[in-house]
C-alpha positions as CSV (number, residue, x, y, z in Angstrom):
1,X,39.9,120.8,88.1
2,X,40.2,124.1,86.4
3,X,43.6,125.9,85.6
4,X,43.6,129.4,84.1
5,X,46.9,130.7,82.8
6,X,47.1,134.3,81.6
7,X,50.0,135.7,79.6
8,X,50.9,138.6,77.3
9,X,52.6,137.4,74.2
10,X,55.6,139.6,72.9
11,X,54.2,142.6,71.0
12,X,50.5,141.7,71.9
13,X,48.2,144.4,73.2
14,X,45.9,142.0,75.1
15,X,46.4,139.3,77.5
16,X,45.7,135.8,76.3
17,X,44.0,133.3,78.6
18,X,44.5,129.6,78.4
19,X,41.8,127.5,80.3
20,X,42.3,123.7,80.9
21,X,39.6,121.6,82.5
22,X,40.0,118.1,83.6
23,X,38.9,115.5,86.1
24,X,40.4,116.2,89.7
25,X,43.8,114.7,90.0
26,X,45.2,113.3,93.1
27,X,48.8,112.5,94.1
28,X,49.3,108.8,94.6
29,X,49.2,108.0,98.2
30,X,52.0,105.4,97.8
31,X,55.4,106.3,99.0
32,X,57.3,108.2,96.4
33,X,61.0,107.9,95.2
34,X,62.9,111.0,94.1
35,X,65.9,111.3,92.0
36,X,68.1,114.3,92.6
37,X,69.0,116.4,89.6
38,X,71.2,119.5,89.3
39,X,68.6,122.1,88.3
40,X,67.3,125.3,89.7
41,X,64.4,126.9,88.1
42,X,64.9,130.5,87.0
43,X,62.7,132.9,89.1
44,X,61.5,129.9,91.1
45,X,59.0,132.2,93.1
46,X,56.9,132.6,90.0
47,X,54.5,129.8,88.9
48,X,54.9,129.2,85.1
49,X,53.3,126.2,83.0
50,X,55.3,123.9,81.0
51,X,58.8,124.8,82.2
52,X,61.3,122.7,80.0
53,X,63.8,121.9,82.8
54,X,61.3,120.5,85.3
55,X,59.5,118.4,82.5
56,X,63.0,117.1,81.1
57,X,64.3,116.1,84.6
58,X,61.0,114.6,85.7
59,X,61.0,112.4,82.5
60,X,64.6,111.4,83.2
61,X,63.7,110.4,86.7
62,X,60.8,108.4,85.5
63,X,63.0,106.5,83.1
64,X,65.4,105.8,85.8
65,X,62.7,104.2,87.9
66,X,61.9,107.2,90.2
67,X,58.5,108.9,90.7
68,X,59.9,112.5,90.5
69,X,62.9,114.7,90.1
70,X,64.3,116.5,93.3
71,X,65.8,119.8,92.2
72,X,69.2,120.8,93.7
73,X,71.6,123.8,93.4
74,X,75.2,123.3,92.2
75,X,76.0,123.3,95.9
76,X,73.9,120.2,96.6
77,X,71.2,122.3,98.4
78,X,67.7,120.7,97.9
79,X,65.1,123.2,96.6
80,X,62.0,121.4,95.6
81,X,60.5,118.7,93.6
82,X,59.9,119.1,89.8
83,X,56.2,119.4,90.6
84,X,56.0,119.4,94.3
85,X,57.4,121.0,97.5
86,X,59.4,118.6,99.7
87,X,59.4,118.6,103.5
88,X,61.4,116.7,105.9
89,X,60.7,115.4,109.6
90,X,63.6,115.5,112.1
91,X,61.4,114.1,114.9
92,X,60.4,117.4,116.4
93,X,59.6,119.8,113.4
94,X,58.7,119.8,109.7
95,X,61.7,121.2,108.0
96,X,61.2,122.8,104.5
97,X,64.4,123.5,102.6
98,X,65.7,127.1,102.9
99,X,66.4,127.6,99.2
100,X,64.9,129.4,96.4
101,X,61.6,127.5,95.4
102,X,57.9,128.1,94.6
103,X,56.0,128.3,97.8
104,X,53.1,126.1,96.8
105,X,49.6,126.5,98.1
106,X,49.5,123.1,99.9
107,X,52.8,124.0,101.5
108,X,51.4,127.3,102.7
109,X,48.3,125.6,104.0
110,X,50.4,122.9,105.8
111,X,52.6,125.7,107.5
112,X,49.5,127.5,108.7
113,X,47.8,124.3,109.8
114,X,50.8,123.1,111.7
115,X,51.2,126.4,113.4
116,X,47.6,126.4,114.5
117,X,48.1,123.0,115.9
118,X,51.0,124.2,117.9
119,X,53.7,122.5,115.8
120,X,55.3,125.5,113.7
121,X,57.4,124.2,110.8
122,X,60.8,125.8,110.1
123,X,63.0,126.5,107.1
124,X,66.7,125.2,107.3
125,X,69.3,124.4,104.7
126,X,68.9,120.8,103.4
127,X,71.6,119.2,101.2
128,X,72.1,115.9,99.6
129,X,75.0,115.0,101.9
130,X,76.9,116.3,104.9
131,X,75.6,117.6,108.3
132,X,72.5,119.1,106.7
133,X,72.0,116.0,104.4
134,X,68.8,114.3,103.8
135,X,70.1,111.2,105.5
136,X,69.7,112.9,108.9
137,X,66.0,113.2,108.7
138,X,63.6,110.5,109.9
139,X,61.0,111.0,107.2
140,X,60.1,113.0,104.1
141,X,57.1,113.9,102.1
142,X,56.1,115.8,99.0
143,X,53.0,118.0,98.5
144,X,51.2,120.0,95.8
145,X,47.7,120.9,94.8
146,X,46.9,117.2,94.3
147,X,47.7,116.1,97.8
148,X,50.4,114.9,100.2
149,X,52.5,111.7,99.9
150,X,55.3,110.3,101.8
151,X,58.8,109.7,100.3
152,X,60.4,106.3,100.6
153,X,63.8,107.3,99.2
154,X,65.9,110.1,97.7
155,X,68.5,108.5,95.4
156,X,69.7,105.6,97.4
157,X,68.8,107.3,100.9
158,X,65.8,105.3,102.3
159,X,63.1,106.9,104.5
160,X,60.7,105.1,106.7
161,X,57.1,106.2,106.2
162,X,56.0,107.9,109.4
163,X,52.2,107.3,109.5
164,X,51.8,109.4,112.5
165,X,53.4,112.4,110.6
166,X,51.3,111.6,107.6
167,X,48.0,111.7,109.7
168,X,49.3,115.0,111.3
169,X,50.0,116.6,107.9
170,X,46.6,115.4,106.3
171,X,44.8,116.7,109.5
172,X,46.5,120.1,109.1
173,X,45.6,120.3,105.5
174,X,42.1,119.3,106.2
175,X,41.6,121.9,108.8
176,X,42.3,124.6,106.3
177,X,39.3,127.1,106.0
178,X,37.4,126.4,102.7
179,X,36.9,129.2,100.3
180,X,33.3,129.6,98.9
181,X,33.3,129.5,95.2
């Protein structure tokens, strides 16, 4: 796995490259637990390394016995995971929260793959509670460059792992055209 970050330090005339090489990482396949936290990334559409808020809340979630933090707006709107995108299954469609978030590569590939399979995903508001609350969904999952994993709970709201949905998501992801490197 290779990650290349480019940045221009203040007052510098040249771009600095930071290259990290490590063994390929995989998202654990076991169902994940998410702890909601009140944090919205500034400029969420731009990927940046080492953002303090995501790291801080991710560590708090881990200390509280959760696998990851689920970022939310002050209104309770769900945006994304600290290091993942989050999707929900209403029994008919994959629903992505319609809120400011980084549209990850895996999320994009899933959207395209689901569309090709005749099951377009949708974006709708998702909140922690109320009529758009997470409790109305049959299943949930997270995804990032390391893979796709089911969600077993968000705070105290339990989710059933939908194996058929997970197979469909993995098939949509696996059908993505490969790039020659």
